[in-house]
N, C-alpha and C positions, 0 to 999 in steps of 0.2 A: 510386637512390631505391627504397624498399620499396613493392612493389605491394600492392593491396588484398588479394589472395589470400594473400600472404606475411604481411600484417598479421593476417588472420583466423587463419591457422595459428599464428602466434606468440601470439596472444591465447588460443587454446585451451590451448596448452602452458603458458603462464604461469599461467592460472587453475587448471589442473589441479594444478600445483605449489603454488599458493597454497592450494587446498582441502586438499591433503594436509598442508600446514603448519598450517592452522587446526585440523585434527583431532588432530594429534600434538603441538601446542605450546599451552600456556596463555598468556594475556596479557589485560590489562584491555580491550583493543580487539578481542578474538577474537570474531568474529561467530557462529561455530558454538556455542561454549559460552555466549556471551551469550544466544543464542536459547533454549538449554536452560535456563539459569538463570532468565530472565524467565518462561518458560513454567511452570516448577516453582513459582515464587513465586505467580503468578496462579492456578494450579491449586489451591494450598493455600488461598489466599484464598477461592476458590469453595467449598471444603469447610467452612471456618469461618463464612463469611457468605453462604450461598446465598440468592438472591432468590426463585427458584422452588424451594421446598423439596421438592416432589415429583419434581423432575427427577433422574434417575439420576446417580450420580457419573460414570460413563462414559456420557455421553448418546448419543443417536442420532447416528451418523456420527462419533463421537469418533476412531476409528482412521483413518477415511478422511481426516478433517481433519488429523490428525497427519501422515499421509503427505504430504498437500498441503503442509503447513508446511515439511517438509524438502525436498521436491521443488522447490517454488517458491523457497525461500530459497537453495538451493545448487545442485542439479542443473540447474535451469532456467538459471541463470547459465552453467553449464558448456556446456549444449547450445546456447543461443541468445544470451543477452543480452550477454555480455562481448565476443564477436566483433562483434556488431551495434553495440554502443555504441562500440567503438574504431573500427570502420569508418565509422560515422556521424560521429564526431568528426573523422576524417581527411578525409572528403568535405566537411564544413562548412569545415574549415581550408583545403582546396584551393580551394573556391569563393570564399571571401573573398580568398584569395591571388591568384586570377585578376583580382580587382578592385583589386589593388594594396594590399590591407589585410592585417592580421594579427589574430590573436586578441587580442593586447594592445592593438591600436589601437582596437578596437571596445568594449573594456571601459569601462563607465560609471563604475564604482567599483572601487578597489583596496582590498579589505577588509584587506589585510595592514597598512595604515597605521592601522586603527581599533583601539581597545581591544578585547581578545579577546572580552569579553562582548557588546559591541555588534555586533561582526562576526558572532558566532555567532547572535545574535538576528536580524540582517538576513538571513542565509543561510536560517535556519529559516522566517521569515515569507514570504520570496519563494517558497521551495519549497512550503510548505503552501498558499499562495494559488493557485499554478499548478495544484497537484494537486487542489484543491477544484474549480476550473473544469473540469479534465479529468474528474473524477468526474461532474460534471453532464453533460458531453458523452457519457459512457458510457450515461447514462439517456435522452438525447434522440435519439441517432442509432440507428436500428433495428439496423443490422448490428453496431454496437459493443455495444448492449444484449444481443444474442444471446450475446456473449462474457461479458458481465457477469452474465448469469443464473446462471452457475456459482456465483458468490459468493452470490447471492440464493436459491439452492436450499437453503440452510441452514434446517432446520425447528426445531432447538433450538439456542439460542445457548450458546456456550462459547468459551473463549479461543482455541482452535485454529482456530475458524471465521474468525478474522482473516485467515489466509493461505490460505483456500480461494478460489482464483481461477484463471481460465484463463490459460495462458501468454501469450496475446496482450495481456493487460492491461498488464503492465509494459513491453511494447514500446511501447504507446501512451503510457503515462505518461512513460517515459524520453525518448521522441522529442520530446514536447511540452515537457518540462522542460529539455531540453538548451540550447536557444537562450537562454531567460531567464537561466539560470545562467551561460552563457558571457559575459554582460554584466558579471558580477561576478568579479573576480580576487582572488587571495590566500587561497583556501581551503587549510586544512591538513588532512591525513589524519585527525589526531586530533579535529579539530573536526567533521568529517563523521561520525565514529564516535559522538560525543556526541549529535548530532542524530538519528542513526539509532537508537540505543538508546532515546532518549526517545520517538521516534515509535513504535517497536516496543512499548514498554511501554504507551503510551496506547492503541494499537490493540488489544492483547491485553485490556486492561481494558474497552474499549468493547464487546467481544464476549463478555465473561465473564458468568457467572451471578451478577451482582452488582447490587444496586439502589442504586447511588450516583449522585449528581449533583454532588457537590463544593460544595454551597452556592452562594455568590455566584460562585465560580469557574466555574459552569456556563455563564456568559455568555462565557467565554474558552476553556475546555477542553471538548472533546467528552467525553462520558461515557456510561455504560451506559444510563441512563434516557432519554437523548436518542437514542442510536444504535439502540435497539430499534425505534423508529418508522421508521427508515430501512429496516428489514427487514420492516415490516408488509405483510401480503398485501393488505389492503384499506385504501385511502386515499380521501379525498374527491375528487370528480371535478375540482375546481379545482386539484389538485396532481398532475395526471396523470403527470408525469415524476419524481415522488418528492420527498422532503424530507430535511432534515438531512444534507447532503452532506459535512460536515466530516470530515477525517481525524484530525488531532491537535487542531485548533482548532475551536470552535463559533462563534467571533466572526463568521466570514464569513456563516454562515447567519442570524445575527441582523442583521447589517448589510444583507444583500441580501434579507431577509424570506423565506428558505426554511426557517425554523425551524418545527417543528410538534411539540408535545408536549401533546395534549389531555387525557391522563390518565397514570397511572403506566406503563401499557403492559406490566405484568409478564406477563399471561397472553394477550396478543394472538396471533393466528395469524401465523406468519412464512411468507415465501415470495413468490410472485408468481402472478397469474392464469394457470392452465394448468399449474402446476408438477407436478400429479399425473401428467403424461405426460413429465416431465423424467427423463433417465437417472439411475440411483442409483449407478452405478459410475464410477470414475475415467476409464476409457477412453471410455465412453459420453459423459461430460460433456465431455471434451476434444474429441471428434469432433462433438458436437451443433451448434455454430455453423457448422461447415463444410457441413452438410447443409441449412441453412436458406436459403430462397429470398427471405424478406422482409427 
């Protein structure tokens, strides 16, 4: 039986080979070039339809956020997440095995028997709702908030700000998401890719210099005019922990009354109280939460 250490070593080797293949081979489900393509499209939209017209084309921290985008999307997986995810999955499988169960036996729904469209929608809704709750947790728990401050240190919004976050965040997201998704079987790799690229595009648009709310769809889809308020530096005292926590969907905020859009929000100050003392460089931002005592 493969040990956890052997599993971790194999995970690194397999992901390194996967990353090389992503860079050297094109394909419709290629994450590397998919990220580049979506980023270029949204960047072009920002140039043709800028909401804040006085904001520079290459806004404050554009290149820092671009580095974050590729580091978090690819290198972070190589350094931490793949091995951690595989080891976590094996630990979970072993634990339920000790109870005389298996992954298949605890699955509530086998999505492979569903029509593909409905299966894809179910997967997307479950994942988005769990991540919405996780996002709220990042704002309510002090030590998690110190990690999440990296994302909220953005002072000018642009598409690349979407993927400015501390490496600890996806560890939290993936750990919490794993068990709910383990209850659903029948996911196909190509289905996950579709959901992934949709969420990536929506996230890029939410952070872009665009003044869109999608009309009636604003009650379903998160959008730039809604998400700008999530990054507002000053909020009413009765929403101490933040507002508009949606990732891809806004519907959870409307259902649970965490929505807040008092005005257009185009020129509001972004950040968080005390951000004037927050590090401006990548290394400083990564080390910041580790030195906090609160």
